[in-house]
N, C-alpha and C positions, 0 to 999 in steps of 0.2 A: 537353486532358488535364489541365493543371494546375488548371483551374477545377472539376474533379470530385474533387480530392484529398480534400476534406473528407468524401467518402462512402466512404472506406476503400480507394481504388484502390491496388493494389500490383503489378499486372501488366498489361501492354498487349500486345495482339495486332493485327496487320493482315494481311489476306489479299489477294493479287493474283491475278486470274483469268488463267491462262496463255494463254487463247484471245484475250482482248480487251486484256489489259494493264491493265485497270481494277481499282481497289481495290473491295473489298466496301464497301457503304454500310450504316451502322447507324442506323436511324431511332429516334426516341424513341417508346416505346410507352405512355408515361404515367408521371408521377412521375420516377423516376430509372432506369427500366427500358428496356433495349434488347433487340435480338434475342439469342437463346440465353442468356437470364437474365444478360446483361451489364449493367454500369453505364453508363447514358447520361443524363447530368444536364442536357443542353441540348435545347431544342425542335427544333433543326435537325438534319438527318442528319449523321453524322460518319463518318470513315473508319477508326475503330479500335473495338476491343472491349476493355473494361476490366473487370477482376475483382479481388476482394479474396481474397488467398491467405494470410491470416494464420492460418488453421487448418491442421491436419495434412493435410486432404484436402478440396478443393473439387470436387465431382463435375461442376459446371457447366463447369469448364475442360476436363475430359475429354470431355464431350459435345460441346462446341464444337469441339474439335480433331477429333473423329470426323466432324463434318459437313463438314469441308473435303475436297473431292474430291482424289483422287490427281492429281498433276501441277500443282496450284496452289501458289503461293509463300506461305510463312508467315513473317512477321517477328514476333519477340517480344522484349520487354525488361522488366526489372524497373523498378519505380518506387519510389524510396527503399528501404524495407525490404520485400522480397517474402517474407520469412520462409522462404526456401528451406531453411534449416538445420533447420526444424521439420517439414518435409513427411514424410509416411510413404511407405512403398514403393509404395502404390497411386498416390499423387499423382505421385511421381517416374516411375512407370511410364508415365503419359500422355506424358511427354517422351522417355523411353527408347525407346518404340515408334517415335518419329520419327527415331531415330538419334542423339539427344542424350545425351552421356555425361558431359561435364565438369560438368554441373549437379549430378551426384551428389556431387562432392567439395567443394561449397560449404558451409562451416561458420561463416561470419561474414556480416555485412552488407556485401555488395559488389555493384557493378552487374553485370548479366548481359544479354547481347544474343545472339540466335540468328537465323539466316536459313537457310531450306531450301526445297527443292521436294519436296512430300510424296511419299514412296515412289518417288522417281526416283533409281535408283542411278547415273545418269550425271551428276547434278548434285551438287556438293559440299555437305556440311553444315557451316555456319559456326557456331562458338560463340566468344564472347569473354567472358572473366571478368576483372573489374577486380581489382587487387591490394588496394585499400583502398576504404572507403566513398566517399571523395572522388575516386577515379580517374575520369578522363574517357575514355569509349570513343568514338573517332573512326574509323569504318570505313565501307566501302561494299561493295555486292554488285552483281553484274551479272546481268541477265535478258535473254533474247533473244526476239524475236518478228518477225512479218511483217505489219505493219498499214499501212493507207493513210490513216488519219486518227487524230487525237488532239488533245490540248490541253495547254497549259502553264498551270499555275495558281500564282499567287503565294501566299506565306503571308499570313496576316492582317496588314494594315498598320494601325498605330495602337496604342492609342487616341490620338486627336489632340486638341489644343487648338484647332487651326484647320487647314483644308485650303487649299492654295495652287494647285498645278498638276500636270498629268500630261504627261510626255514619253515617247515610245517610238519604236523604229525596228527594222525587220526587213529581211532580204534573202533571196532565193530561190537555191537551188543550180542550178536549171534555169529558164530563162525561160518564163513563161506556164503553168507546171504547177501552181502553188499557189493555193489559195483560202483566205483567212484572214478572221477577224473578231475584234476585241478587245472583250471585255465588261468594263464597269465595274460592280462589285457593291458595294452598301452593306450593312453588317452592323450591327445594333443591339446593345444591351447583352445581350440574351438570346440572341444568336447567330443571329437570324432574318435571312436574306439577301434582299435586294431588288435585282433587276437594274435599274440606273440608266440604262444605255445598252447596247443589243444590239450595236452596232458603232460604236466610237469611230473616226471617220475622221481627225480632225486629229492630227498627231503632237505637237502642243503645245496642250493644252487647259486652260483655267482651271477650277479647282474651288472658287473662293472663295464661290460661292453655296451650297455643300453645308453642311447643318447638322451640326455635330459632336454636338449633343444627340441628333438622330435617328439619325445614322450615325457613331458614334465610331470605327468601323473601315471599311476598304475592302479590296477584293480585286480582282485582275485575272485574267482568263482569256483566253488566246489560243487560239482554235480554228483548226486547220490541216488541210487536205485535199490530198492529192496522189495521185490514182488512177493517174497515168501512171508516175511514177518511184518512188513510195512513199518520198520523202524529205521530212522536215518542213521548214517554213520556219525560217530561222535568226533567232533573236531576238538583236539586237545589244544592246539595253538597253530597260528600262522603269523609269520613276521616278515616284514620287508625292512631291511636295514638300509638307511640312506641318510645323507646330510640334508636337512631341510633348508628351504629358503628362509629369509628373515620373517619376523612376525611383529607387526605394529598393532597397538591397541590404544584406544582412547581410555584415559585413566583419570576421571574427575576427582578421585580420592587423593591424587597427588597435587593437583592444581585445577581450580575451576573458579571463574569469575564471570558473573552474568546477572543483570538486573531483570526482575520478573515483571517490571512495568516501566514505561518511559513515556514522557510527553511527546506528542507528535512534533516532528522537526528536530528534536534533539537526537544527536547520534547515539547509537546503541553499539556496545562492544562486547564481544565474547572472547574469553581466553580459557583454553583447556589444554591439559597435558596430553601429549601423544608419546607413548613409551614403546621402545623396541625391546621386546621381552626375550630376544635371542642374542647370541654373541655375534651375529653376522650383520654387517653394515647394509644400510639402505641408501638409495640415491635421494636426490631432492624430492621432498614429499609434496605431492599434489593433494589439495583438499577442496572438496565441493561443499558449498553452503546453499541451502534452498530455504527460502522463506515462503510459507503458505499463509497468505493474509486472510483477513476476516471474510473476504468474498470468495475464498477458496482458489484464488489466483496464485500461481507459483512464480517466484522470482529466483533465478539461479545465478550464482556467482562462483568463481573459483580463484584459488591463489596457490602459488608454489612456494614452499618454504625450504629451509636449509636441509642438507642431507641429515639422516637420522642414523647415527653410529650405533653399533651393537651395544646393548645394555644402557643406552643413553635415553634421555627424555628431552623433548622440545615443547615449548608452549605455542600453541596455535592461537594467534590473536587476529581478529578481524573486526573492522568497524563497518556498521551498516547505517545508511541513511534511513530516516523514518518519516520523510515528508509525504504529503498526500499524493505527489506524483508517482510514488512507488508503492506505498502501503496504505491501508485503510485502518481506521481506529477499530479497536476491539481485540479479541483474542487472535494472536498470530502464533504460528509454529515454526521453529527453526530446526532444520535437519542438517546435521554435520556428517559428512562422509569422507574419511581419510582414504587415500589411494583409490579413488573411484575408477570403475571400469578396468580394474587390474592394471593400473598404470605401470606397476612393476611387480614382479613375482612376490607372492606372499602366501602364507599358509592358510589363513582364514580371513573372512571378511566381516563376519557378524559383529566382531568387537571393534570395528572401525566406524560403526554407525551410532549416532546419538540424536535424540530429539528432545526439545524442551519448548514449553509454551511460555508466552509472555503477553502482556497487555499493553496496547498502545492507547494512550489517553488522547482522544481526538481534540483538535482545535475547533471549538464551537463558539468562539468569540467573534462577534461581528466587527468588521472594519468601520471606521467613522468617515462619513462623507461631509465635506463642507463646500458650499457654493457661494461665490460672491460675484457681483457685477461692478466692475471698476472699483474693486476693493470694498464694496458695500454689501452687507446682507440686506436684501430687499424684502419687502412684504409682497404677498401675492397680489398681482395687479398693478404694482408700482410702475411709474414711468421711468424709463432708462434711456441711455444714449442709443442713437441709431447705429453707432459703431462701438459697441461696448467691448471691453475685455472681460469675458466671462471665464472665471477661474474656478476649477474644481479640484479639490485636494482630497485624496483617499489615504487614510492612515490605518495601519494595522499594528497589533501588539507583537506579532511574531518577530523574533530577532534572528531567524534562520532562513526564512523564505521571503525574498524581496518581492515587492510589487513592481514587476519589471516587464509587464506585457500589456499591450493595448487591449487585449481581449478582456482585461479586468474591468473595463469601462463599457457600459452600454448606454449610448447617448443618442437622442434624436430631438428634433425641433418640430413643432406644429405651427404652421403659418396661419395668418388671419383667414385664408380661404379654406382652412381645414386640411391642407395637404401636409404630408409627413416627410421629413428629410432626415435620413440617418447620417450621423456625423462620421465622416471618413478622415482618418489622420493623414492629411496630405502635406503637412509642414508648410502650408500656406495660410489656410484659415483655421486649421486645427493642429495643435502641437501636443505631443505626449512627452512627459519628463519622468523617467523611471526612477525608482528608489536607488539610493547610493548603497550598493551591496557592501561596501567597506565601512559603512557607518550605521549598520542596522542596530547596533547596541544602543545608539542614541535615538534614532528615528528610522522608521520604515514607512515612507510616504511616497506616493506617486501623484503627479498632478497633470491636469489637462487645461490648456488655454485655448479658448475659441476667440477668433478675431473676425467675426462675421459683420457684414454690412447689411442692415435691414432697411431696404430702400422703400418699402411699402409701409404706410402708416397703418396701425392697427394693433391688435392684441395677439401676442405670440405665447407659446408655452414651451419651456425647456423640460425635458424628461430625462432623468439620469438614474442609473443604478451602478454601484461599484461592488466588486467582489474581491476577496482575498484569495490566496493561492490554494486554500482549502475548500473554496467554493462557497464560503459564507458570504451572504449578501449584506450590504450596508444597512438594509432595512427590510421589513416584511413586505413593503410596497415600494415601488419606484418613487424617487423624489420628483415632485412636479411643482413648478413655479410659473405663473403667468406674468407677463410683463407687457407694458404698452410702449409703443414707439411712435414719436411724432418727429418727422424729419426737419420741419421748418424750425430754425432757431428762434426761440421766444423766451421771454421772462415774465413771470406773473408779478402782480403787486406784492410788496413785501410787508408782511405782518410782523409786529413785535409781540413777543410773548414772554412773560405775562403782561397784560395791559388792563388796568393800571399796574404799576410796579413800585416797589419801595427801595429795593437794594440793587437789582440788576434786571435787564431784559435782553432776550436774544431775538434774532430775526429769522423768519420762516418764509421761504419762497420756493418757486418751481422754475426749473430751466428745461427747455426742450431742444431738440436737434442733436448734434453730435460733438459740438465744441462749446466750452465754457467761454464767457466774455473775456477779452483781453484786459478790459478796464471796467471796474465796477466801484461805485462810490455811493455811500449813504450820507446825506446831509441832514442834520438835525437843527431845527430853527425854532426861535421863539414865535409867539403869535404875531409879532410885528414884522417877521421875515428875516430877523438877524440870524445868521449862521453861527451856532455856538459849538458845533462838533461835526467833524468830518471823519467817517470811517471808511478806510480804503480796503481794496480787495485783499491785499496781503494781510490785513488785520483779521479778516473774517474767518480764516481757517480753510479747511478743505472744501472746495466747491465742486459739485459734480452735476451732471445731467440727471434730472429727476427732482424729487422733493429734498429740500435742504433745510437744515436748522444749523445756524452758524455756531462754530465753536467759540466765537467771540461773544461776550456779554457786555453791554453798555451799562455802566454803573451810575449814570446820572451826573457825570462831571463834564466840564467844558473842555476846550482844546488844551487848556493849561493845567487840567487836573483839579480845578476848583469845583466844589459842589454847586449844582444849580438849584435854584429855588423850586419849591413845589409848584405844580401847575401843569397847564396844557402846553404841549410842544407839537410842532409839525415836523414831518420828515419826507424826503423824496429820494429817489434812486436814479442814478445814471448808470447804464450798462452799454458798453460799446463792443461790437464784434466786427473785426476787419474794418475798423474806422467808422462804422455806422451804428446808429442807435438800434438796439434790438426791438423787434416788434413785441407788442403786448400779448401775453397769454392769459386769456380770461378765465377767472375762477369765481366761485360763489362769494369770495371775500371782496370782490370789486365794489360791493355796495358800501364798504367802509371808506372808500377813497373818492377824492374829487380832483379830477385832472392830474391823477398820479400822486397826489399828496395825501399822506396818511396822518393820523392823530395818535399821540400817546400821552399818557398822564403819569406824571411823577408824583408820588405821594409817600413821603417818608414818615 
């Protein structure tokens, strides 16, 4: 059983013929296949039928149970996690039809054993359900028969480091009625059996000549016949003396460390004691770890540790990543298997296995997306440069999973004619800048810069969605912003706001094209035409293509800082690009200007 665990065994069945009292035999049909689509991983016949039941319904289990004739005995038991809690009604129905009902109430990973005589109302139906995963089920069931022959077979003995001797003794209940023979059977590493002696006559036999390399295991079978009284010979004892191989066992009572929940992307660590309970040394210990995540996907890892000396204990420590690329949020199961696949000789394997559940708290926080045009957050429909620097920044709270892949951005542009253009990162017009993996404790941000030339006048639309490494989107809907492009460089009339003003006023205007003027000057004059204040471009603050409101505020003082008198003032603007006056960009505010001259009123 245990040596087939790596093939996904979760449920075991055995069948006893009620007429002969013999168990059904399951031969190997090739690979890991046995009769009735069961798992049979050994070349020699076995007495059990193994299945993987980690899906909601395994039809092979139902077909197998249907093949068992009425009146035959069926033994069934779970192996580690049989996933009974996930079975659908069809799967449970295979068992309910046999009179099994307690199986329906299993909602956790607990051991389960059942024994019954198929469709025999006179024979009880036995079901035993453990309270916890570590519960031990120790029970027995009785069967009746009327047979004149049979055999007693020992369990597999070994593996051995050396064989010494065999002693045995029997007695009969009635004199002269019994015929017996004791067989000595050698078993190799593959499970192939070889009868070494058909009938061992001596009750004390030396085995020192047997090769443990050829036969690391032995088995005894006592055949008995009594056609007169139908009573079997009584076996007083049989013993094989040998030096065992070492035996390792997981022992969490000595040392165990593990968190039952962890935030996604944080590392998860397990540490558990592995003890050599024999005085014989073991080589470097191989350990397999398997994580079954919330989607029932298995992820397998292995690690080799130091040699395990006789009577010694080592701590098995392993660190797991819990990012979305590997695991999913929810309940996960960790399986630990020391010395997997009989990496080195050992007495038993059941105590090398451990399973524990834990909960991964998913990352469900959306990343933040920020979009600017030439460093400005624009309004929908705003006028922008025909050659803008469009900058998109995506920020995430995760300190463990960097935003480092272009697939985290989905970007496209809709042109004035309605055509759609997906943005390709070509490092010419579209650039991607990944998050700094070494600085995630401070910031986890990635950015995209578009340097497009929009040569056609009209209204465009930018559509963007950003994702973090968990798949969380930056918003329920894509970010969409429309913008207008006018390629011809022009400047509108400049309004001052507020107007009238008492303490200060700022200047509002619009620029088109793709370049700001090299020279720009605002002249403020009295009603007689005398210039009392000149404001130059470097005084105005940041100027950009589109709608501008100056960072500069005029406070009603003249060129020397003296306060001007209340009253009406005129102002005009000069803007040069490449040595030429910029053309006028007409707006609805033109009605307030005459020959490019505007009016403002100072009222303290």
